[in-house]
VMD Tcl script that draws the C-alpha trace (Angstrom):
set ca {
  {2.39 -9.94 14.71}
  {2.84 -9.28 18.14}
  {0.91 -12.20 19.40}
  {2.07 -15.00 17.34}
  {4.27 -13.60 14.81}
  {1.81 -14.18 11.76}
  {-0.92 -11.67 11.03}
  {-2.17 -13.61 8.12}
  {-3.34 -16.63 10.44}
  {-6.22 -15.63 11.77}
  {-9.21 -13.20 10.82}
  {-10.17 -10.43 13.26}
  {-13.69 -12.16 14.07}
  {-11.52 -15.08 15.59}
  {-10.64 -12.62 18.39}
  {-14.16 -11.54 19.22}
  {-15.33 -12.38 22.48}
  {-11.91 -13.34 23.87}
  {-12.09 -10.53 26.76}
  {-9.36 -12.10 28.62}
  {-6.70 -12.01 26.02}
  {-7.69 -9.13 24.17}
  {-7.06 -5.43 25.68}
  {-9.92 -3.35 25.70}
  {-8.80 -0.55 23.36}
  {-7.83 -3.31 20.97}
  {-11.18 -4.89 21.34}
  {-12.62 -1.34 20.38}
  {-10.60 -1.38 17.45}
  {-11.54 -4.82 16.17}
  {-15.37 -3.45 16.34}
  {-14.59 -1.04 13.62}
  {-13.05 -3.19 11.25}
  {-14.86 -3.82 7.78}
  {-15.03 -7.41 6.87}
  {-13.60 -8.96 10.22}
  {-14.35 -12.56 8.82}
  {-11.26 -11.76 6.18}
  {-7.87 -12.08 6.98}
  {-5.52 -8.98 6.50}
  {-4.94 -8.09 3.20}
  {-2.17 -5.89 3.85}
  {1.38 -6.71 3.05}
  {4.39 -6.86 5.47}
  {5.51 -3.16 5.14}
  {1.96 -2.33 6.51}
  {2.26 -4.90 9.35}
  {5.40 -3.01 10.67}
  {3.57 -0.01 10.41}
  {0.72 -1.47 12.45}
  {3.23 -3.26 14.94}
  {5.22 0.16 15.54}
  {1.70 1.88 16.27}
  {1.14 -0.59 18.67}
  {4.05 -0.35 20.61}
  {3.41 3.10 21.24}
  {-0.47 2.80 21.95}
  {-2.32 -0.46 21.55}
  {-5.57 0.10 19.76}
  {-5.11 3.78 19.64}
  {-6.00 4.37 16.16}
  {-5.04 8.11 16.68}
  {-1.41 6.83 17.23}
  {-1.83 4.81 14.02}
  {-2.92 7.72 12.18}
  {-0.46 10.15 13.07}
  {2.39 7.66 12.12}
  {0.98 7.20 8.82}
  {0.46 10.94 8.20}
  {4.19 11.26 9.09}
  {5.04 8.60 6.63}
  {3.15 10.03 3.90}
  {4.23 13.62 4.45}
  {7.70 12.62 4.45}
  {7.35 11.21 0.89}
  {5.82 14.62 -0.15}
  {8.93 16.53 1.19}
  {11.17 13.88 -0.52}
  {9.51 14.44 -3.96}
  {9.02 18.14 -3.54}
  {12.74 18.59 -2.83}
  {13.32 17.10 -6.33}
  {10.59 18.60 -8.16}
  {10.79 21.92 -7.34}
  {8.39 24.51 -5.16}
  {6.37 24.74 -8.34}
  {5.45 21.81 -8.71}
  {5.84 20.31 -5.09}
  {3.40 22.78 -3.77}
  {0.69 20.60 -5.76}
  {1.46 17.80 -3.61}
  {0.93 19.46 -0.44}
  {-2.35 20.99 -1.28}
  {-3.48 17.44 -2.17}
  {-6.35 16.51 0.68}
  {-6.24 12.92 0.64}
  {-3.48 12.62 3.22}
  {-6.11 14.21 5.63}
  {-9.51 12.96 4.21}
  {-7.98 9.25 3.66}
  {-5.38 8.88 6.09}
  {-5.92 11.24 9.29}
  {-9.76 10.84 9.20}
  {-10.41 7.55 7.48}
  {-7.32 5.91 8.75}
  {-6.51 4.21 5.26}
  {-2.81 2.80 5.24}
  {-2.71 3.43 1.48}
  {-0.91 6.17 2.15}
  {2.03 4.75 3.34}
  {2.40 2.81 0.23}
  {2.04 6.05 -1.67}
  {4.91 7.66 0.50}
  {7.02 4.95 -0.89}
  {6.37 5.57 -4.27}
  {7.20 9.28 -3.66}
  {10.64 7.88 -2.08}
  {11.18 6.01 -5.27}
  {10.13 8.79 -7.44}
  {12.23 11.57 -5.84}
  {15.45 8.57 -6.00}
  {14.36 7.96 -9.67}
  {14.80 11.46 -10.76}
  {17.94 11.66 -8.99}
  {19.30 8.59 -10.66}
  {19.35 6.64 -7.06}
  {19.05 2.78 -7.83}
  {19.17 2.03 -4.29}
  {16.53 4.13 -2.91}
  {14.69 3.64 -5.97}
  {14.39 -0.02 -5.59}
  {13.88 0.52 -1.75}
  {10.82 2.89 -2.37}
  {9.06 0.48 -4.73}
  {9.50 -2.24 -2.59}
  {8.26 -0.36 0.41}
  {4.95 0.53 -1.68}
  {4.48 -2.81 -2.57}
  {5.06 -4.26 0.80}
  {1.97 -2.24 1.80}
  {-0.17 -2.95 -1.16}
  {0.53 -4.40 -4.19}
  {-0.23 -1.55 -6.34}
  {3.47 -0.38 -5.92}
  {4.42 -2.86 -8.47}
  {3.26 0.05 -11.19}
  {6.84 1.51 -10.50}
  {8.59 -1.73 -11.64}
  {8.62 -0.61 -15.36}
  {10.16 2.38 -14.80}
  {13.00 0.99 -12.60}
  {13.64 -1.49 -15.61}
  {13.64 1.35 -18.23}
  {16.00 3.73 -16.44}
  {18.36 1.28 -14.41}
  {17.88 -2.07 -16.38}
  {16.30 -5.31 -15.70}
  {18.88 -6.34 -13.05}
  {17.35 -3.87 -10.71}
  {13.60 -4.61 -11.29}
  {14.62 -8.13 -10.57}
  {16.20 -7.10 -7.35}
  {13.03 -5.42 -6.50}
  {11.06 -8.42 -7.26}
  {13.44 -10.67 -5.25}
  {13.48 -8.05 -2.23}
  {9.52 -8.11 -2.50}
  {9.59 -11.95 -2.15}
  {12.33 -11.66 0.86}
  {10.06 -9.93 2.90}
  {7.42 -12.46 2.66}
  {9.59 -15.07 3.33}
  {9.44 -15.21 7.04}
  {5.43 -15.47 7.03}
  {5.65 -18.32 4.15}
  {8.40 -20.11 6.07}
  {5.43 -20.37 8.86}
  {3.39 -22.15 6.54}
  {1.50 -18.97 6.02}
  {0.06 -17.60 2.91}
  {1.10 -14.12 3.33}
  {-1.90 -12.36 2.98}
  {-3.05 -14.47 -0.29}
  {-6.75 -15.28 1.23}
  {-7.66 -11.58 2.31}
  {-6.13 -10.01 -1.48}
  {-8.22 -12.78 -2.87}
  {-11.24 -11.81 -1.32}
  {-10.77 -8.10 -1.66}
  {-10.11 -8.47 -5.36}
  {-13.35 -10.30 -6.14}
  {-15.75 -9.11 -3.64}
  {-14.86 -5.79 -2.00}
  {-16.37 -2.43 -3.34}
  {-15.57 0.69 -1.60}
  {-15.79 4.39 -3.02}
  {-16.21 2.98 -6.69}
  {-18.27 5.44 -8.44}
  {-16.52 4.86 -11.57}
  {-16.92 0.74 -11.18}
  {-20.28 0.97 -10.00}
  {-21.16 2.64 -13.39}
  {-19.42 -0.11 -15.25}
  {-21.28 -2.58 -13.13}
  {-24.49 -1.12 -13.84}
  {-23.59 -1.58 -17.57}
  {-21.98 -4.96 -17.25}
  {-21.86 -8.03 -15.30}
  {-19.49 -7.76 -12.14}
  {-17.06 -10.06 -13.47}
  {-16.67 -8.16 -16.83}
  {-16.84 -4.68 -14.89}
  {-13.53 -5.74 -12.80}
  {-11.87 -6.95 -15.74}
  {-12.76 -3.83 -17.68}
  {-11.86 -1.53 -14.69}
  {-8.35 -3.31 -14.19}
  {-7.69 -2.78 -18.08}
  {-8.37 0.96 -17.65}
  {-5.92 1.16 -15.00}
  {-3.34 -0.60 -16.95}
  {-3.78 1.40 -20.08}
  {-3.15 4.48 -17.90}
  {-0.05 3.00 -16.46}
  {1.21 1.54 -19.73}
  {0.73 5.27 -21.34}
  {2.50 6.79 -18.27}
  {5.39 4.41 -18.61}
  {5.45 5.13 -22.72}
  {5.55 8.72 -22.11}
  {8.66 8.56 -19.96}
  {10.34 5.82 -21.77}
  {10.65 8.20 -24.39}
  {12.36 10.83 -22.49}
  {13.91 8.88 -19.23}
  {15.43 12.05 -17.67}
  {12.34 14.21 -17.79}
  {9.26 14.09 -15.55}
}
mol new
graphics top color blue
foreach p $ca { graphics top sphere $p radius 0.5 }
foreach p [lrange $ca 0 end-1] q [lrange $ca 1 end] { graphics top cylinder $p $q radius 0.2 }
display resetview
């Protein structure tokens, strides 16, 4: 983003060996990237977080990790204020903020923070912040789309459409440059990547890889629909 404004244009591998243009801390970070031949899979909001981290300490992963942990914990704080201390304590006991974000450096926690902000605002009846939180989550990774049916059920199709429109808008600067806005990386991730996949590994052992992917997606969608159906019967409940 800082070099040419489009993080989706080049894969990290294209910067290997370019010591004259890549600072040493950044080069060291590049050496730790999985699948360096694939352009980034992360959305514009994640790119914004990466950019902010690079302003403080280019290539310093500990700086980025601290920023991501702070964002995730802010989501837990916002949600725990709404659901109360007895439920909120379960959020603070969740070890993933430490194991997956602080240790492993996964950006998913930043998207989860957006979902937590959206959930807190949704429970308060705050349309604007619910929409903003959902778009933030979708702008990190597309899994944030799971919140759109809840917006539709409580606030109506206009607000769900507004979230979709804002999601498209944050991709517009990259699309105007002729970028694919992360589709190449996202497609590669959805078809070939596998990580921490105990359940999927069992499915793949029983079925072909293609069928296992569809079954795994179906299981996720089933849980999402079940959750939506539960709350659609009591929109003001939790």
